[in-house]
C-alpha positions as CSV (number, residue, x, y, z in Angstrom):
1,X,-10.7,-10.0,-4.0
2,X,-14.1,-7.7,-3.8
3,X,-15.8,-6.8,-7.0
4,X,-15.5,-2.8,-5.7
5,X,-11.4,-3.5,-5.3
6,X,-10.2,-2.6,-8.8
7,X,-6.6,-3.3,-8.6
8,X,-4.0,-2.8,-12.2
9,X,-5.6,0.8,-13.1
10,X,-4.5,3.9,-14.1
11,X,-6.2,7.5,-14.7
12,X,-6.0,7.0,-18.2
13,X,-8.7,3.9,-17.7
14,X,-11.7,5.3,-15.8
15,X,-13.2,7.4,-18.9
16,X,-13.7,3.3,-20.7
17,X,-14.9,2.0,-17.6
18,X,-17.6,4.2,-16.5
19,X,-20.4,2.3,-16.9
20,X,-18.7,-0.8,-15.2
21,X,-17.1,1.7,-12.7
22,X,-20.4,3.4,-11.8
23,X,-22.4,0.6,-11.6
24,X,-20.6,-1.0,-9.3
25,X,-20.5,2.2,-7.0
26,X,-24.5,2.6,-6.4
27,X,-24.1,-1.4,-5.6
28,X,-22.2,-1.2,-2.6
29,X,-21.6,2.4,-2.2
30,X,-17.5,2.4,-2.4
31,X,-14.8,1.8,-5.6
32,X,-11.4,1.5,-4.6
33,X,-8.2,2.0,-6.9
34,X,-4.9,0.2,-5.5
35,X,-2.1,3.0,-5.9
36,X,-3.6,4.3,-9.1
37,X,-2.2,7.3,-8.6
38,X,1.0,5.8,-7.2
39,X,2.7,7.0,-11.0
40,X,1.2,10.0,-11.1
41,X,2.9,13.0,-12.1
42,X,0.9,15.3,-9.1
43,X,0.2,13.1,-7.0
44,X,4.2,12.5,-6.3
45,X,4.5,16.1,-6.6
46,X,1.7,16.6,-3.4
47,X,3.6,13.5,-1.8
48,X,7.3,14.6,-2.1
49,X,5.8,18.1,-1.0
50,X,4.3,16.8,2.1
51,X,7.9,15.2,3.0
52,X,9.9,18.3,2.8
53,X,7.0,19.9,5.0
54,X,7.2,17.4,7.8
55,X,11.0,17.5,7.0
56,X,11.2,21.4,7.9
57,X,9.2,21.4,11.1
58,X,11.5,18.1,12.5
59,X,14.0,19.7,11.7
60,X,13.1,22.7,14.9
61,X,13.3,19.3,16.9
62,X,16.0,17.2,15.8
63,X,19.4,17.2,13.6
64,X,19.7,13.4,13.9
65,X,18.4,11.0,10.2
66,X,14.5,11.5,9.1
67,X,12.4,8.7,8.9
68,X,11.2,8.5,5.2
69,X,8.2,7.3,5.1
70,X,5.6,9.7,5.8
71,X,3.9,7.6,8.8
72,X,7.5,7.4,10.3
73,X,8.0,10.7,10.1
74,X,4.1,11.1,11.8
75,X,5.9,9.5,14.3
76,X,8.6,11.7,14.9
77,X,6.6,14.5,15.4
78,X,4.4,13.4,17.8
79,X,7.3,12.0,19.9
80,X,9.1,15.9,19.7
81,X,6.3,17.5,19.4
82,X,2.9,17.1,18.8
83,X,1.4,20.1,18.6
84,X,3.3,21.4,15.7
85,X,1.9,18.4,13.4
86,X,-1.1,20.9,13.9
87,X,0.7,23.6,11.5
88,X,0.8,20.5,8.9
89,X,-2.8,19.5,9.1
90,X,-3.7,23.3,8.7
91,X,-2.5,23.2,5.6
92,X,-4.3,20.1,4.0
93,X,-8.2,20.8,6.0
94,X,-10.7,23.2,5.3
95,X,-9.9,23.8,2.0
96,X,-6.2,22.0,1.4
97,X,-4.0,24.9,1.0
98,X,-1.5,23.3,-1.4
99,X,-1.3,23.0,-5.1
100,X,-0.2,20.3,-6.0
101,X,-2.8,18.5,-4.3
102,X,-5.8,20.6,-5.9
103,X,-4.6,19.8,-9.2
104,X,-5.4,15.9,-8.5
105,X,-8.4,17.2,-7.1
106,X,-9.8,19.3,-9.8
107,X,-8.2,17.7,-12.5
108,X,-10.1,16.7,-16.1
109,X,-9.9,13.1,-14.9
110,X,-11.7,13.8,-11.9
111,X,-14.4,16.0,-13.4
112,X,-15.2,13.2,-15.5
113,X,-15.6,10.5,-13.3
114,X,-17.7,12.6,-11.1
115,X,-20.4,13.7,-13.2
116,X,-20.2,9.8,-14.5
117,X,-20.7,8.7,-10.9
118,X,-23.2,12.0,-10.5
119,X,-24.9,12.3,-13.5
120,X,-24.0,14.3,-16.5
121,X,-26.8,17.1,-15.3
122,X,-24.7,17.5,-12.1
123,X,-23.7,20.8,-10.4
124,X,-20.0,19.7,-8.5
125,X,-19.3,21.8,-5.8
126,X,-17.1,21.0,-2.4
127,X,-18.0,21.3,0.9
128,X,-16.6,24.1,3.3
129,X,-15.3,21.7,5.7
130,X,-14.4,19.0,2.6
131,X,-10.8,18.2,2.6
132,X,-8.9,16.9,6.0
133,X,-5.2,15.6,6.4
134,X,-5.6,13.2,8.8
135,X,-3.0,12.0,11.1
136,X,-3.3,8.5,12.9
137,X,-0.8,8.5,15.4
138,X,0.2,5.6,17.6
139,X,-1.3,6.2,21.3
140,X,-4.4,6.3,23.3
141,X,-4.5,9.6,23.1
142,X,-4.7,9.7,19.6
143,X,-7.7,7.0,19.3
144,X,-10.7,9.3,20.7
145,X,-10.4,11.0,17.4
146,X,-11.2,7.8,15.9
147,X,-15.2,7.9,14.9
148,X,-17.9,5.8,15.5
149,X,-19.7,4.1,12.8
150,X,-20.7,7.0,10.8
151,X,-21.9,9.0,7.8
152,X,-20.3,11.7,6.3
153,X,-23.2,14.0,5.2
154,X,-23.7,14.7,9.1
155,X,-20.6,16.4,9.0
156,X,-20.5,18.0,5.6
157,X,-24.1,19.2,5.0
158,X,-24.6,20.6,1.7
159,X,-25.8,18.5,-0.6
160,X,-26.7,14.5,0.2
161,X,-25.8,13.4,-2.4
162,X,-22.0,13.5,-2.0
163,X,-19.0,11.6,-2.8
164,X,-16.3,11.1,-0.5
165,X,-12.1,10.1,-1.7
166,X,-9.6,8.7,0.2
167,X,-6.2,9.5,-0.6
168,X,-3.2,7.2,1.0
169,X,0.0,9.1,2.0
170,X,1.8,6.6,4.3
171,X,2.9,3.3,4.1
172,X,0.4,0.2,5.8
173,X,1.9,-1.6,8.5
174,X,0.8,-3.8,10.8
175,X,-2.0,-2.3,13.3
176,X,-1.4,0.9,12.2
177,X,-5.5,0.7,11.1
178,X,-7.1,2.1,7.9
179,X,-11.3,2.4,6.9
180,X,-13.9,-0.1,8.4
181,X,-17.0,-0.2,6.2
182,X,-20.8,-1.2,6.3
183,X,-21.3,-2.5,2.5
184,X,-24.0,-1.1,0.7
185,X,-25.5,1.1,3.4
186,X,-25.6,3.9,1.5
187,X,-29.2,2.2,0.5
188,X,-30.7,3.1,3.8
189,X,-30.3,7.2,3.0
190,X,-29.7,9.8,6.1
191,X,-29.9,7.8,9.5
192,X,-30.8,9.1,12.5
193,X,-27.9,10.4,14.3
194,X,-26.0,11.5,17.7
195,X,-23.2,13.4,19.2
196,X,-21.1,10.8,21.9
197,X,-19.1,11.8,24.3
198,X,-15.8,13.6,22.1
199,X,-18.5,15.5,20.2
200,X,-18.3,12.5,17.1
201,X,-21.6,11.8,15.4
202,X,-23.0,8.6,15.3
203,X,-25.6,6.6,13.7
204,X,-28.1,5.8,16.1
205,X,-27.8,2.1,17.6
206,X,-26.1,1.2,14.7
207,X,-26.0,-2.4,15.8
208,X,-29.2,-2.9,15.8
209,X,-30.1,-1.0,12.0
210,X,-27.0,-2.8,10.2
211,X,-26.7,-5.8,11.6
212,X,-27.9,-7.3,8.1
213,X,-24.8,-5.2,6.2
214,X,-21.2,-6.7,5.4
215,X,-18.2,-4.8,7.2
216,X,-15.6,-4.7,5.2
217,X,-11.7,-3.0,6.3
218,X,-9.6,-1.6,3.8
219,X,-5.7,-0.8,4.6
220,X,-4.5,2.5,3.0
221,X,-1.3,2.5,0.8
222,X,0.7,5.4,-0.9
223,X,-1.4,6.1,-4.4
224,X,-4.5,4.2,-3.4
225,X,-7.8,6.1,-3.9
226,X,-11.1,5.2,-3.3
227,X,-14.2,7.2,-3.6
228,X,-17.3,6.6,-1.4
229,X,-21.1,7.5,-1.4
230,X,-21.1,9.6,1.6
231,X,-24.1,8.2,2.8
232,X,-22.4,5.1,3.3
233,X,-21.9,4.2,7.0
234,X,-18.1,4.1,8.3
235,X,-15.3,4.1,10.7
236,X,-11.8,4.6,11.8
237,X,-9.7,1.4,12.1
238,X,-7.7,2.6,15.5
239,X,-3.4,3.1,14.9
240,X,-3.2,-0.1,17.3
241,X,0.3,-0.5,17.0
242,X,3.4,1.8,19.2
243,X,5.5,3.4,17.2
244,X,4.0,3.1,13.5
245,X,2.0,5.7,12.0
246,X,-0.8,6.8,9.5
247,X,-1.4,9.7,6.9
248,X,-4.3,10.0,4.5
249,X,-5.4,13.1,2.8
250,X,-9.5,13.0,2.8
251,X,-11.3,15.4,0.5
252,X,-15.2,15.5,-1.0
253,X,-17.4,16.9,-3.7
254,X,-21.5,17.3,-3.8
255,X,-23.8,17.2,-6.4
256,X,-25.9,20.3,-6.0
257,X,-28.5,20.0,-8.8
258,X,-31.0,18.2,-5.9
259,X,-33.8,19.6,-4.3
260,X,-32.6,19.4,-0.5
261,X,-29.6,21.7,-1.9
262,X,-31.2,24.1,-3.0
263,X,-34.0,24.0,0.5
264,X,-30.2,25.1,2.5
265,X,-29.3,27.4,-0.1
266,X,-26.3,25.3,-0.9
267,X,-25.2,26.0,2.2
268,X,-22.3,23.5,4.0
269,X,-21.2,23.6,7.8
270,X,-18.2,25.1,8.0
271,X,-15.5,24.6,10.8
272,X,-13.3,27.5,12.1
273,X,-9.3,27.2,11.3
274,X,-6.7,29.1,12.6
275,X,-5.6,32.4,11.3
276,X,-2.6,35.1,11.9
277,X,-3.3,38.6,10.9
278,X,-0.5,41.1,9.6
279,X,-0.2,43.4,12.5
280,X,0.7,40.1,14.5
281,X,3.5,39.3,12.5
282,X,5.0,42.2,11.3
283,X,3.8,45.3,14.2
284,X,6.6,47.1,12.9
285,X,5.1,47.4,9.6
286,X,1.9,48.1,10.6
287,X,0.5,51.5,11.3
288,X,-3.1,52.7,11.8
289,X,-4.6,55.8,10.5
290,X,-6.0,58.1,12.6
């Protein structure tokens, strides 16, 4: 097993192993804790609430028995009404609106872990586009959304000293995909990048730039939590299965106590999300004043 995969840990172990964790993170640009949140109360509440939200949306389209796993629920929703998936992703994206998730994101143990990774003088912040509830459904139509080799910083800005957190929410099944990364590639710094035909950032000439770096894959299960440097080059492993889905929650943190953050006035990238207004939902209750 790779040095950066630390199994059998709970959140209570993080502080006492902070120095070891930081050394591994600095060296590889990534650290993964399999099943660390599986028995965490906040995670269980978040996971349970996502299941409830899925079931509420699915019940609009089917009265039959519902699968238990979030990946299977995603497949059902994709079959019945894929556009309704946006209802759920909007809740978990830019920023996450579900309070149980934010109890994980802003927990005391998370704050201490980030300060150990970034340094005690860090000023922690979150980029505006930092939270993403990500669905990987089967089928060719969805593969265009699988990102090529890239760094997250180009999407987020705010600070080059930044960590991406990856939280597994569905059970891994064959060919459902995962995360591919180039170990230690964060040491190259901010890399030249361009946008591909789908509008996704891609490290320019990545085959040559990354030729000396080891490639590794990780497949996520519920409660798995990973942290990687936002300058670590990584890509999505597409979902090649015919009838399985993958669901992950991604979120990020920045240390804005650095010269580049100050130079851009701590700003980050902001993407538009859908909204709804009072006058649209309640035209009978909305009054204009002459």
